[in-house]
C-alpha positions in Angstrom: -4.8 4.5 -6.7 -6.6 1.4 -5.9 -3.5 0.1 -4.3 -0.4 1.5 -2.7 2.5 -0.2 -0.9 4.9 1.7 1.5 8.1 0.4 2.5 6.9 -3.2 2.3 9.2 -5.5 3.8 9.1 -9.3 4.4 12.1 -10.9 6.2 12.6 -14.9 6.7 15.1 -16.5 8.9 17.1 -17.2 5.8 17.0 -13.5 4.9 15.0 -10.7 3.4 12.6 -11.7 0.5 11.2 -8.3 0.0 12.8 -4.9 1.1 11.1 -1.5 1.3 8.9 -1.9 -1.5 6.6 1.1 -2.6 4.4 1.1 -5.7 0.9 2.3 -6.7 -1.7 0.9 -9.0 -4.3 2.9 -10.7 -7.6 1.7 -11.6 -7.8 0.3 -15.1 -4.0 -0.6 -15.2 -2.7 -3.9 -16.3 0.4 -3.7 -14.3 3.1 -5.9 -15.3 5.4 -7.2 -12.5 8.6 -8.3 -14.1 11.4 -10.2 -12.4 13.5 -13.4 -12.5 12.4 -16.3 -10.4 13.1 -15.5 -6.9 13.0 -11.8 -7.5 10.3 -11.5 -4.9 7.2 -11.2 -7.1 5.2 -14.0 -5.5 6.0 -12.6 -2.0 4.6 -9.3 -3.1 1.5 -10.7 -4.4 1.1 -12.9 -1.3 1.4 -9.7 1.0 -1.1 -7.9 -1.0 -3.7 -10.6 -0.5 -2.8 -11.3 3.2 -1.6 -14.9 2.4 1.4 -13.8 4.4 2.1 -10.9 6.9 4.8 -8.1 6.3 7.7 -7.7 8.6 7.0 -4.0 8.3 5.5 -1.5 5.9 2.0 -1.0 4.8 -0.6 -2.1 2.2 -3.7 0.1 1.4 -6.2 -1.6 -0.8 -9.2 0.3 -2.2 -8.3 3.0 0.3 -8.1 0.7 3.4 -6.5 2.2 6.5 -6.9 -0.7 8.9 -6.7 -4.5 9.0 -10.4 -4.7 9.2 -11.0 -2.6 5.9 -8.1 -4.4 4.2 -9.8 -7.7 4.7 -13.1 -6.1 3.6 -11.5 -4.8 0.4 -10.1 -8.3 -0.5 -13.6 -9.3 -1.2 -13.3 -7.3 -4.2 -10.2 -9.0 -5.4 -9.8 -12.2 -7.5 -6.2 -14.2 -7.4 -4.3 -17.2 -8.9 -1.0 -17.3 -7.1 1.5 -20.2 -7.6 -0.2 -23.5 -9.1 -3.8 -23.5 -10.3 -6.0 -25.1 -8.1 -9.4 -26.8 -8.4 -11.4 -30.2 -7.4 -9.5 -32.9 -9.4 -12.5 -34.9 -10.2 -14.8 -32.1 -11.1 -15.5 -30.7 -14.6 -14.9 -27.2 -15.4 -18.7 -26.5 -14.7 -18.9 -28.3 -11.7 -16.0 -26.5 -10.2 -17.5 -23.2 -11.2 -20.8 -24.4 -9.7 -19.4 -25.2 -6.3 -17.5 -21.7 -6.2 -20.8 -20.0 -7.2 -22.5 -21.9 -4.3 -20.0 -20.8 -1.8 -20.2 -17.2 -3.0 -23.9 -17.3 -2.8 -23.8 -15.6 -6.4 -27.3 -14.2 -7.8 -28.0 -15.7 -11.3 -25.5 -18.3 -10.9 -26.2 -20.3 -13.9 -25.9 -17.2 -16.3 -22.6 -16.1 -14.7 -21.1 -19.5 -15.0 -22.0 -19.9 -18.7 -20.6 -16.3 -19.4 -17.4 -17.3 -17.5 -17.0 -20.6 -19.3 -17.2 -18.7 -22.7 -14.7 -16.0 -21.4 -12.3 -18.6 -20.6 -13.1 -20.8 -23.4 -14.0 -24.0 -21.6 -17.7 -24.1 -22.8 -16.9 -27.2 -24.6 -14.9 -29.0 -22.1 -17.8 -31.2 -21.1 -17.5 -33.5 -18.4 -13.6 -33.8 -18.6 -12.4 -33.7 -14.9 -9.7 -30.9 -14.0 -7.0 -33.6 -13.5 -7.1 -34.6 -17.0 -6.9 -31.0 -18.2 -3.8 -29.6 -20.2 -1.8 -26.8 -18.2 -3.3 -24.3 -20.3 -6.9 -25.5 -19.5 -6.0 -25.7 -15.8 -4.8 -22.2 -15.9 -8.0 -20.7 -17.7 -10.3 -22.6 -15.1 -8.2 -21.1 -12.3 -8.8 -17.6 -13.7 -12.4 -18.6 -14.2 -12.8 -19.3 -10.6 -11.1 -16.1 -9.6 -13.3 -13.7 -11.8 -16.5 -15.6 -11.1 -17.6 -12.7 -8.6 -16.5 -10.1 -11.3 -13.5 -8.7 -9.0 -12.4 -5.1 -9.6 -8.9 -6.2 -9.1 -7.6 -9.6 -10.4 -3.9 -10.9 -9.4 -2.2 -13.3 -11.6 1.1 -14.9 -10.5 3.1 -16.2 -13.6 0.0 -17.2 -15.7 1.8 -18.1 -18.7 4.7 -20.1 -17.1 5.2 -23.5 -18.7 2.5 -22.8 -21.5 2.9 -23.4 -25.2 2.7 -20.4 -27.6 -1.2 -21.1 -28.1 -1.7 -21.3 -24.4 0.1 -17.9 -23.8 -2.1 -16.3 -26.5 -5.2 -17.6 -24.7 -4.2 -16.2 -21.3 -3.3 -12.7 -23.0 -6.7 -12.7 -24.9 -8.4 -13.3 -21.6 -6.4 -10.4 -19.7 -7.1 -8.0 -22.5 -10.8 -8.8 -22.7 -11.2 -8.5 -18.9 -9.4 -5.2 -18.7 -11.2 -3.6 -21.9 -14.6 -5.1 -21.8 -15.2 -5.5 -18.0 -12.9 -2.9 -16.6 -11.1 -5.2 -14.5 -7.6 -3.9 -13.1 -5.1 -6.6 -13.3 -1.6 -7.4 -11.9 0.4 -9.8 -14.0 3.8 -11.1 -12.9 6.2 -12.7 -15.2 9.9 -13.1 -15.8 9.3 -12.6 -19.5 9.4 -8.7 -20.3 8.5 -9.4 -24.0 5.3 -11.2 -23.2 4.0 -8.5 -21.0 4.7 -5.9 -23.6 1.6 -7.1 -25.4 -0.8 -6.4 -22.4 0.7 -4.2 -19.6 0.1 -0.4 -19.4 2.6 0.0 -16.5 5.5 -2.2 -15.2 7.3 -2.7 -12.1 10.8 -4.1 -12.3 11.6 -6.2 -9.3 15.1 -7.8 -8.4 16.5 -9.0 -5.3 13.4 -8.1 -3.3 13.3 -4.5 -4.4 11.2 -2.8 -6.9 14.0 -1.0 -8.9 11.7 1.3 -11.0 8.2 1.8 -12.3 7.7 2.6 -16.0 4.8 3.1 -18.4 4.2 1.3 -21.5 5.0 4.5 -23.6 8.2 4.9 -21.6 9.3 1.2 -22.7 8.4 1.8 -26.3 10.6 5.0 -26.2 13.6 2.9 -24.6 13.1 0.3 -27.6 
């Protein structure tokens, strides 16, 4: 597995947000993390990416066995957690160009153009991010996350608030990244029916606990 968590727990003064979560993610998976709002999905994704620190338990990412190795492993991860973010007055191209400069990407211009086509923003022109639709903002956020071609992509509720076309656009990007580029993906959602179209495995989370993990085949048999 490229990701494992063991007894991962996060407590706040108001109470537990995540309790004894153990799961695994195999290379090539599209892992659907399913749960209602407040179930602990975002907390789990923030713990995996070290945006917050666990109260107890462990995370192993690409075989990491120490904090230093975990930090190094995060260079192979792209993530969009909570709201899509970019410079409001810059265009899609300009935002990607800035990110490419920060990452010192080789062949940056080619990578940017390929990314714009993948997220279907190649015709966005000079329109600034602040004037984008929610679907466009979400697609650019994904573009920024995949610019360095990560081995693992983490998407937190990427279709939340989108219209049917926006949902279809994100679904197509997820499938293309997985099937054509071999990207392993974690996608969280509160809509099981949506992730049925893309996920190969599912983790059902409720009240800060992962109740069970099932495969797509198991889900089809239950239906």
